[in-house]
C-alpha positions in Angstrom: 120.0 113.7 89.1 116.5 114.7 88.2 113.4 113.2 89.9 109.6 113.4 88.1 106.3 112.6 89.1 103.2 111.8 87.1 99.8 113.1 88.1 97.1 111.6 86.3 93.5 113.7 86.4 90.9 111.4 85.0 87.7 113.5 84.8 84.1 113.5 83.6 85.0 114.9 80.3 88.7 114.4 80.0 91.5 112.5 81.0 94.7 114.6 81.6 98.6 113.7 82.3 101.0 115.6 83.5 104.5 115.3 84.5 106.5 117.4 87.2 109.6 117.7 88.2 110.6 118.7 92.3 109.9 122.2 92.1 106.5 121.0 91.0 106.8 122.5 87.7 105.3 121.0 84.5 107.4 119.0 82.5 104.7 117.9 80.0 102.0 116.9 79.5 98.5 115.8 77.2 95.2 114.8 77.4 92.4 112.6 75.8 88.8 113.3 75.5 85.7 111.2 76.9 83.4 109.7 74.6 79.6 111.3 75.6 78.1 109.2 78.2 75.4 106.6 77.6 71.4 107.6 79.2 70.0 104.0 78.6 67.2 104.9 80.4 66.1 108.6 82.5 68.4 108.6 85.6 71.3 106.5 84.2 74.4 108.4 83.2 77.2 105.9 82.2 80.2 105.7 80.8 80.7 103.8 77.2 82.8 100.4 76.8 86.0 101.0 78.8 86.7 104.5 78.1 88.5 105.5 81.3 90.8 102.8 81.0 91.1 103.5 77.4 91.5 107.0 77.4 94.5 106.3 79.9 96.1 104.1 77.9 95.9 106.7 75.2 96.8 109.8 76.8 99.9 107.8 78.5 101.4 106.5 75.6 101.3 110.4 74.5 103.3 111.3 77.5 105.7 109.1 77.4 106.1 109.6 74.0 106.4 113.4 74.9 108.8 113.0 77.7 112.8 113.8 77.2 113.9 112.9 80.4 115.2 109.4 81.2 112.1 107.2 82.4 114.1 105.7 85.1 114.1 109.0 86.9 110.1 109.3 87.3 109.4 107.9 91.1 106.0 107.3 91.0 102.5 108.0 89.5 99.6 109.0 91.5 95.8 108.4 90.0 93.2 110.9 90.5 90.0 109.8 89.2 86.2 111.6 89.0 84.3 110.7 92.8 81.1 109.0 93.8 81.3 106.9 90.1 79.8 102.9 90.8 82.2 100.0 89.3 81.3 96.7 89.2 84.3 94.0 88.2 84.1 90.5 87.2 86.6 88.1 89.1 88.9 88.5 86.8 89.0 92.3 86.8 86.8 93.3 83.3 84.0 95.9 84.1 81.0 93.2 84.6 78.5 97.0 84.0 78.8 100.2 82.5 81.0 102.7 85.0 78.3 104.8 86.5 78.7 107.7 86.9 78.3 110.3 89.8 75.1 111.8 87.8 74.1 108.2 87.7 70.6 108.1 90.6 71.8 104.5 91.0 75.3 105.2 91.8 73.8 106.3 95.5 71.2 103.4 95.6 71.7 100.6 98.3 74.0 97.7 96.5 71.9 94.8 95.0 74.5 91.5 95.1 75.1 89.8 91.4 76.8 86.6 91.0 79.2 88.0 88.0 80.2 91.0 90.2 83.2 90.2 92.1 84.4 93.6 93.6 82.5 96.6 93.5 84.3 100.0 94.6 85.5 103.9 93.2 87.0 104.9 89.4 90.2 105.3 91.1 90.0 101.9 92.4 89.8 100.3 88.9 92.5 102.1 87.5 94.8 101.1 89.7 93.6 97.5 89.6 94.3 98.1 85.6 97.9 99.3 86.6 99.0 96.7 88.9 96.9 94.1 89.1 95.8 94.9 93.2 92.7 95.3 94.5 93.5 98.4 96.0 92.3 102.1 96.6 92.8 105.6 98.4 90.5 105.8 101.5 89.4 109.3 100.2 87.3 108.6 97.4 85.6 105.5 99.2 82.3 108.0 100.2 80.5 107.1 103.2 77.0 107.2 101.3 78.1 104.7 98.4 80.3 102.6 101.1 80.8 101.5 104.4 83.5 104.2 105.5 84.2 105.3 108.9 85.8 109.1 108.5 87.0 109.2 111.9 89.2 106.1 111.3 89.5 105.8 107.8 88.6 102.4 107.3 86.2 99.9 106.3 83.6 100.9 109.1 83.6 97.8 112.2 80.2 99.0 113.2 78.7 95.8 112.0 75.2 97.2 111.8 76.2 100.0 110.1 78.2 98.4 107.5 75.2 95.8 106.8 73.6 98.7 106.0 75.3 99.1 102.4 74.2 95.1 101.6 77.9 94.5 100.4 79.9 91.5 100.8 83.4 92.5 102.9 85.0 90.1 99.7 83.6 92.5 97.3 85.1 96.1 98.7 88.6 97.1 97.8 91.3 97.1 100.9 91.7 101.0 101.5 94.9 102.8 102.1 95.9 106.3 103.2 96.7 109.0 100.4 100.5 109.1 99.9 100.7 105.3 100.2 101.8 102.7 97.6 99.0 100.7 96.4 101.5 98.8 93.4 103.8 98.9 91.0 102.7 98.9 87.0 102.9 95.3 86.3 104.4 93.9 82.5 100.8 94.3 80.9 100.3 97.9 82.0 104.0 98.8 80.9 103.2 97.4 77.5 99.7 99.3 77.0 101.2 102.7 78.5 104.2 103.2 77.9 105.2 103.5 81.8 108.0 101.9 83.4 107.4 98.4 85.0 107.9 98.7 88.6 106.7 102.2 88.5 104.8 103.1 91.8 101.3 103.8 91.9 100.1 106.4 94.8 97.2 106.7 96.6 96.0 110.4 96.5 92.0 110.8 97.2 88.8 111.9 95.1 89.4 114.7 92.6 87.9 117.7 94.8 90.3 116.8 97.6 93.6 117.0 95.0 92.5 120.2 93.5 92.6 121.4 97.3 95.6 119.9 97.7 97.3 121.5 94.8 95.5 124.9 95.3 97.2 125.2 98.7 94.0 124.5 100.6 95.9 123.5 104.1 95.3 125.8 106.2 91.2 126.9 107.8 91.4 130.1 107.2 91.4 130.1 103.2 88.4 129.0 101.3 88.5 127.6 97.7 86.0 128.0 94.8 85.8 124.8 92.9 85.5 125.3 88.7 84.9 121.7 87.7 82.0 120.0 85.8 80.9 120.5 89.5 81.1 123.6 90.7 81.4 123.7 94.2 83.4 125.7 97.3 85.6 124.3 100.0 87.1 124.9 103.2 90.0 122.7 105.2 89.5 121.6 109.1 90.8 119.0 111.6 87.2 117.5 112.4 84.8 115.1 110.9 81.7 117.3 111.5 78.8 115.2 110.9 74.7 115.9 110.4 75.6 119.5 109.0 73.0 120.8 107.3 74.4 123.4 104.8 77.9 121.6 104.0 79.3 117.9 103.9 82.4 116.4 105.7 84.8 115.1 103.0 87.9 113.4 103.1 91.2 114.9 102.4 94.0 113.9 100.5 95.9 114.7 103.7 95.9 111.8 105.9 92.7 112.9 109.1 92.0 116.3 107.6 88.9 117.0 106.4 87.3 119.5 103.5 84.2 121.1 104.4 82.4 121.3 101.1 79.2 123.6 100.5 76.4 122.4 97.7 77.0 122.9 94.2 76.1 123.1 90.3 76.0 119.6 89.3 76.9 120.4 85.6 78.8 123.6 85.9 81.4 123.7 83.4 80.1 120.9 81.6 78.1 123.5 80.4 81.0 125.5 78.5 81.8 122.0 76.8 78.2 121.8 75.6 78.0 125.6 74.5 81.1 125.0 72.5 79.4 121.8 71.3 76.9 123.9 70.0 78.1 126.8 68.4 80.5 124.6 66.0 83.4 124.7 64.6 82.8 128.6 63.4 84.3 129.7 66.3 87.0 127.5 66.9 88.7 128.5 63.9 87.8 132.2 64.4 89.7 131.3 67.7 92.4 129.4 66.0 93.2 132.5 63.2 93.4 135.2 65.7 95.8 132.9 68.4 93.2 132.0 71.2 91.9 129.5 73.0 87.8 128.9 72.4 87.0 129.9 76.0 89.1 133.1 75.5 87.6 133.9 72.2 84.4 133.5 74.0 84.9 135.7 77.0 86.4 138.3 74.6 83.1 137.9 72.6 80.9 138.1 75.7 82.4 141.2 76.7 
């Protein structure tokens, strides 16, 4: 009997999903662009409406329609979502405020308590809730400059003074779990909205850069990775939580109790490609299509 796995890449510019077989081969995939981000004030960068969840529903419906196998053979879904965003949810789990992008200056400010907010966390935690109804998240997407995370124990900090610096009531935080553990199961409502099988396990992964590192085979200290995403950076793998470094920062890996040492980066790296494509308009897209190229390959050829 074949077994299949669903991977979700909820990024800054689009939501992408794939089904893989047991050998890691892509069986099928689908994507959906996100709406342009809002900037109501200087420094504010927000996802409009419920765009991350809406795009995930759309793209999962596409994926399940494309999949020709038996949905009962799908053994789990892992959600990898944009890191360093901030989500604020009301008591019913709906968004109390637009999701703050990692490019929003407020995403790194001390939390200001508000009676409307029942929970605050990351985008992966929010999407997990929408699929399962569980207030749970991977610890590897709870950054210690936004949340009271202990990078040594991979739990919420038990140091009261450190915890209190973040000004977040404990009851408003998600329950943390290690990558590779089951966060919950797709509930009836989510199954209707996404096309996923009811009861499908939703498995904790990590922040997007850590998932990229694992997928690229970065699991040994003598290998480096250059990450070309909306945010461009480089990283290496390690065994210890290196603190107070000046030239890099320590990120939680997708492998429990292992780490990634990540350099500074370019905040709007590959985003510039999307921006440039939108500026040059449809003319190049039509030329590329007529010659059998995707736009990026056509532009690369033109640049030679």
